[in-house]
C-alpha positions in Angstrom: 0.0 0.0 0.0 1.2 3.5 -0.8 -0.1 7.0 -0.6 -0.8 8.3 -4.2 -1.6 11.7 -5.4 -1.4 12.9 -9.0 1.1 15.7 -10.0 3.4 15.3 -7.0 7.0 14.2 -6.9 8.2 11.4 -4.6 10.1 14.0 -2.6 6.9 16.0 -2.0 5.0 12.8 -1.0 7.7 11.8 1.4 7.7 15.3 2.9 3.9 15.4 3.3 4.0 11.9 4.9 6.7 12.9 7.3 4.8 16.1 8.3 1.6 14.2 8.9 3.4 11.5 10.9 5.2 14.2 13.1 1.9 16.1 13.7 0.1 12.9 14.5 2.8 11.8 16.9 2.6 15.1 18.8 -1.2 15.0 18.9 -1.4 11.4 20.1 1.2 11.9 22.8 -0.4 15.1 24.0 -3.5 13.2 24.8 -1.6 10.7 26.9 0.8 13.1 28.7 -1.6 16.0 29.5 -4.5 14.0 30.7 -2.9 11.0 32.3 -2.8 10.8 36.1 0.4 10.6 38.1 -0.9 7.8 40.3 -3.8 5.7 41.4 -7.1 7.5 41.9 -9.6 6.7 44.6 -13.2 7.2 43.7 -16.3 6.7 46.0 -18.7 4.0 44.6 -21.8 3.3 46.7 -20.2 3.9 50.0 -16.9 2.1 49.1 -13.7 3.5 47.7 -12.5 1.9 44.4 -8.9 2.4 43.4 -8.9 3.0 39.7 -5.7 3.1 37.5 -6.3 6.7 36.5 -8.2 9.9 37.0 -11.9 10.1 36.2 -11.2 11.2 32.6 -8.6 8.5 32.0 -9.4 6.1 29.2 -7.8 2.7 29.9 -8.3 1.6 26.3 -6.6 4.5 24.8 -3.7 3.5 22.5 -1.5 6.3 21.3 -0.1 4.2 18.5 -3.5 3.5 17.0 -4.5 7.1 17.4 -1.3 8.2 15.7 -2.0 5.9 12.7 -5.6 7.2 12.5 -4.4 10.9 12.6 -1.8 10.2 9.9 -4.3 8.8 7.6 -6.7 11.7 8.3 -3.9 14.2 7.5 -2.9 12.5 4.3 -6.5 12.2 3.0 -7.0 15.9 3.7 -3.9 16.7 1.6 -5.6 14.8 -1.3 -3.7 11.5 -1.1 -5.3 8.1 -1.6 -4.1 4.9 -0.1 -3.7 2.4 -3.0 -2.1 -1.0 -3.3 1.2 -1.2 -5.1 1.4 -3.0 -8.4 3.6 -6.1 -8.2 6.1 -6.8 -10.9 5.6 -10.3 -12.3 
């Protein structure tokens, strides 16, 4: 699979992909570092305290690597690229 856009050079495609990957990396990591707790969080639940792994807004299923891939694809599609399979030489 490769990102394809008409009337662009391979250097421009590589530069656009690198820019999108860098921006996606920063955005995905900002979500983990800024909103992640420093330690366990105790929350009251029906008269008992439950120790949760994070703060009330912490998402235990958040994966920055999947978010980074999603944001990279979003960025490349906004720049007009399409993801197409490469033709194999036979």
